[in-house]
C-alpha positions in Angstrom: 89.8 8.1 -3.3 91.1 11.4 -1.6 90.2 12.3 1.8 90.5 15.9 0.7 90.6 17.4 -2.5 92.1 20.8 -3.2 95.6 22.0 -4.4 97.9 23.8 -1.9 97.1 27.5 -1.4 99.0 30.3 0.0 98.6 31.5 3.6 95.6 33.7 3.9 95.0 35.9 6.8 91.3 36.0 7.8 89.5 39.4 8.4 89.7 38.5 12.0 88.7 41.9 13.6 85.5 42.0 11.5 84.7 38.5 12.1 85.0 38.6 15.9 83.1 41.9 16.1 80.2 40.2 14.2 80.3 37.2 16.6 80.7 39.3 19.6 83.6 37.0 20.5 86.0 39.6 22.1 89.3 40.9 20.9 92.0 38.7 19.4 94.9 37.6 21.3 96.3 34.9 19.2 95.4 33.4 15.8 97.4 30.4 14.5 96.7 28.3 11.3 95.7 24.7 12.0 98.0 22.6 9.8 96.0 19.4 9.6 93.3 19.3 6.9 93.7 20.0 3.2 90.2 21.0 2.1 89.6 24.4 4.0 91.5 26.7 6.0 91.3 26.6 9.8 92.6 28.8 12.6 92.9 28.4 16.3 91.9 31.7 17.8 92.2 32.9 21.3 90.3 36.1 22.4 89.6 38.0 25.5 86.4 36.0 25.7 87.6 32.4 25.1 89.1 30.0 22.5 87.6 29.2 19.3 88.1 27.4 15.8 87.7 29.6 12.8 87.0 27.8 9.6 87.4 29.5 6.2 85.3 27.5 3.7 87.6 27.9 0.8 86.9 24.8 -1.4 84.5 25.9 -4.1 82.7 22.7 -4.0 81.6 23.1 -0.4 81.7 26.9 0.1 78.1 27.8 -0.7 76.8 29.6 2.4 73.3 28.2 2.2 74.8 24.8 1.8 77.0 25.4 4.8 74.2 26.4 7.0 72.2 23.4 6.0 75.1 21.4 7.1 75.4 23.4 10.4 71.7 22.7 11.0 72.4 18.9 10.7 75.2 19.1 13.3 73.0 21.0 15.7 70.3 18.4 15.4 72.8 15.6 15.9 74.1 17.3 19.0 70.6 17.3 20.4 70.6 13.5 19.9 73.8 13.1 21.9 76.3 12.7 18.9 79.7 14.3 19.8 80.0 17.3 17.4 81.0 21.0 17.6 78.1 23.0 16.2 78.9 26.5 15.1 78.1 29.6 16.7 75.6 32.1 15.6 76.5 35.7 14.9 74.7 38.9 15.7 72.4 38.5 12.6 71.4 35.0 13.8 73.2 33.1 11.1 76.1 30.6 11.5 77.8 31.6 8.4 79.6 35.0 7.9 80.4 36.2 4.4 83.2 38.8 4.4 84.9 40.0 1.3 83.2 37.2 -0.7 84.6 34.4 1.6 82.5 32.3 3.9 83.6 31.8 7.4 82.2 30.0 10.6 83.2 30.1 14.2 83.1 27.1 16.3 84.0 26.5 20.0 87.5 25.3 20.5 87.4 21.6 21.3 90.5 20.3 23.4 91.5 16.9 22.0 93.7 14.9 19.9 93.5 12.7 16.9 94.1 8.9 17.3 94.7 6.3 14.5 93.7 2.8 14.8 97.1 1.7 16.1 96.5 3.8 19.2 93.0 2.1 19.8 92.4 -1.0 21.9 90.0 -3.7 20.5 87.4 -2.2 22.9 88.0 1.4 21.6 87.8 0.1 18.0 84.3 -1.2 18.8 83.4 2.0 20.3 84.6 3.7 17.0 82.2 1.5 15.0 79.3 2.1 17.3 80.0 5.8 17.0 79.8 5.8 13.2 76.8 3.4 13.2 75.1 5.9 15.6 76.0 8.8 13.2 74.4 7.0 10.4 71.3 6.1 12.4 70.9 9.7 13.8 71.4 11.2 10.3 68.4 9.2 9.1 66.3 10.8 11.9 67.4 14.4 11.3 67.9 14.7 7.6 65.1 15.2 5.0 63.5 11.8 4.2 63.0 12.4 0.5 66.7 12.7 -0.1 67.2 9.1 1.3 66.0 7.7 -2.1 68.1 10.0 -4.3 71.1 8.5 -6.2 74.3 8.7 -4.3 76.3 11.9 -5.2 79.6 13.3 -4.4 83.2 12.0 -4.4 82.2 8.2 -4.4 80.0 7.6 -7.4 77.5 4.7 -7.5 79.1 3.4 -10.8 82.2 1.3 -10.1 85.5 2.3 -11.9 85.9 1.0 -15.4 89.3 -0.8 -15.7 89.7 0.5 -19.4 89.9 4.0 -18.0 92.3 2.9 -15.1 94.7 1.3 -17.7 94.7 4.5 -19.5 95.4 6.5 -16.4 98.2 4.1 -15.3 99.9 4.5 -18.7 99.6 8.2 -18.4 101.2 8.3 -14.8 103.9 5.9 -15.9 104.8 8.7 -18.5 104.9 11.2 -15.8 107.2 8.9 -13.7 109.6 8.3 -16.5 109.9 12.2 -17.3 110.5 13.2 -13.8 114.1 14.3 -13.3 116.1 13.7 -11.3 114.4 10.4 -10.5 114.0 9.8 -6.7 112.8 7.0 -4.4 109.2 8.1 -4.7 109.3 7.7 -8.6 110.8 4.2 -8.1 107.9 3.2 -5.7 105.3 4.9 -7.9 106.6 2.9 -11.0 106.6 -0.4 -9.1 103.1 0.1 -7.7 101.8 1.2 -11.1 103.0 -1.9 -12.9 102.0 -4.1 -10.1 98.4 -2.7 -10.0 98.1 -3.0 -13.8 99.0 -6.7 -13.5 96.3 -7.1 -10.6 93.6 -5.3 -12.6 94.2 -7.5 -15.6 93.9 -10.5 -13.4 90.8 -9.2 -11.6 88.9 -7.2 -14.2 86.1 -9.6 -14.4 85.3 -8.9 -10.6 84.2 -5.4 -11.4 81.2 -4.8 -9.0 77.7 -3.8 -10.1 76.1 -0.5 -9.4 75.8 0.4 -5.6 72.7 -0.5 -3.9 71.0 1.2 -1.0 72.2 4.6 0.1 71.7 7.0 3.2 73.1 10.0 4.8 76.8 9.9 5.7 79.4 12.1 7.2 81.3 11.7 4.0 84.9 12.1 5.2 85.2 9.9 8.4 88.8 9.5 9.2 91.3 10.2 12.0 91.9 13.7 11.4 88.1 14.4 11.6 87.6 12.9 15.0 88.9 14.4 18.3 89.5 12.4 21.4 89.5 13.7 24.9 90.3 11.7 28.0 90.3 8.5 25.9 86.8 9.1 24.5 85.4 10.6 21.3 85.0 14.3 21.9 83.9 15.7 18.6 83.4 14.6 15.0 84.4 17.6 12.9 84.4 18.7 9.2 80.9 17.8 7.8 81.7 19.5 4.4 81.0 16.1 2.6 77.7 15.3 4.3 75.6 13.8 1.7 73.6 10.7 0.5 76.1 7.8 -0.2 76.1 4.0 0.3 76.4 3.9 4.1 78.2 0.6 4.6 80.9 1.8 2.1 81.7 4.6 4.4 82.0 2.2 7.2 84.5 0.1 5.2 86.3 3.0 3.9 86.8 4.5 7.2 88.2 1.2 8.6 90.6 1.0 5.8 92.0 4.3 6.9 91.9 4.0 10.7 93.3 0.4 10.8 95.9 0.2 7.9 99.2 -0.6 9.3 102.5 1.0 7.9 103.2 -2.0 5.8 99.8 -1.9 4.2 97.9 -4.7 6.0 94.8 -4.1 8.0 94.6 -4.9 11.7 91.8 -7.5 11.2 91.0 -8.2 14.9 90.3 -4.6 15.4 88.4 -4.3 12.2 86.2 -7.2 13.4 85.5 -5.5 16.7 84.7 -2.1 14.8 82.4 -3.8 12.2 80.4 -5.8 14.7 79.6 -2.8 16.8 78.9 -0.8 13.5 76.4 -3.4 12.3 74.6 -3.3 15.6 74.4 0.5 15.8 73.4 1.2 12.2 71.2 -2.0 11.7 73.3 -3.0 8.8 73.4 -6.6 7.6 76.4 -8.8 6.9 75.3 -8.9 3.2 75.5 -5.1 3.0 78.9 -5.1 4.5 80.1 -7.8 2.1 79.0 -5.9 -0.8 80.6 -2.7 0.6 83.9 -4.5 1.1 83.9 -5.6 -2.5 83.1 -2.2 -3.9 85.8 -0.5 -1.6 88.3 -3.1 -2.5 87.7 -2.3 -6.2 87.7 1.4 -5.5 91.2 1.1 -4.0 92.4 -1.2 -6.9 91.6 1.6 -9.3 92.4 4.6 -7.4 95.5 6.8 -7.9 94.6 10.0 -6.4 97.9 10.5 -4.5 100.0 9.9 -7.6 97.8 12.4 -9.5 98.3 15.0 -6.8 102.0 14.4 -6.9 102.6 14.3 -10.8 99.7 16.3 -12.1 99.5 19.0 -9.5 102.9 19.2 -8.0 101.3 18.8 -4.7 103.2 16.5 -2.3 101.2 16.7 0.8 99.7 13.1 0.4 103.1 11.6 -0.3 103.6 10.3 3.2 100.4 8.3 2.9 101.4 6.7 -0.4 103.5 3.7 0.8 100.8 2.3 3.1 97.9 3.0 0.9 99.3 1.5 -2.2 100.5 -1.5 -0.3 97.0 -1.9 1.1 95.4 -2.5 -2.2 97.8 -5.3 -3.0 97.5 -6.9 0.4 93.7 -6.6 0.3 93.6 -8.5 -3.0 95.6 -11.4 -1.6 93.6 -11.5 1.7 90.2 -10.7 0.3 88.3 -13.5 2.0 90.0 -12.7 5.4 89.1 -9.0 5.2 85.5 -9.8 4.1 85.2 -12.3 7.0 86.3 -9.5 9.5 83.5 -7.2 8.4 80.7 -9.7 8.3 81.2 -12.1 11.2 
């Protein structure tokens, strides 16, 4: 499934003067777009009073001001519990969202830090990462509305698992795109190989389609390396809470591990996964059976998922292309090493 989900947009200069006046944040000295992140637009802003991160909530699925403020309130409550986040600043009218020219903006303190993928983490740091996500899930249960905990999961990861019949039709459609692309290039060659390979795997494993998902809870919704900042070797801030929602919690844990700990050739670093998963289970109070079911559902999701190819061929959006070799290889490797992967998450 995509980490982020909107097509590319042209550069857009925010109404910086009006926003800084509203937030009483001084006069602008510098404003630079933040390149990482595909869902919304972000800017590094330096003013006479300090440094800030300005977020333009552009994606229509997550840009409702009232919904943004509810997510902001959640991060404020998480911060009070000690979760490393970067809650937004309130402006002169007492709100955390500014609507200017029909667009929603939020101003956050600038967090000095850097992103780290799993290859840059030790086993101990991998365990700390799992404990952090487990703490996020546990704390969300404390600060979010209790009634919503029993709602069916909503959002980008549906409870119903993918139907292989739909996936076969999608594979045929994408193969048609590949064959029509001229001039053919190395990406086309790899795409065709992976599509044919995946079709064969699905034909072999179609009977293993998982049932509907089980228990759900509040999750970050988009927990991956670009949404976690480290400073001095420790997590400094979890950012981008736009996908906060009710989902199968253990699946977020598995999905995050499959992003953090995938190696360039498509294999998972299982010793680090094991350290991460043990710490997650302790912090979240998750059982081995929950993790085993989540492993199966996320494996199936990966086997049926072609969002990167859809971006490339249907949208003409190539920003996810660098992720495709490892991500597409992971589905194949995971299938062949299914038992070892499951063992790493549950023991």
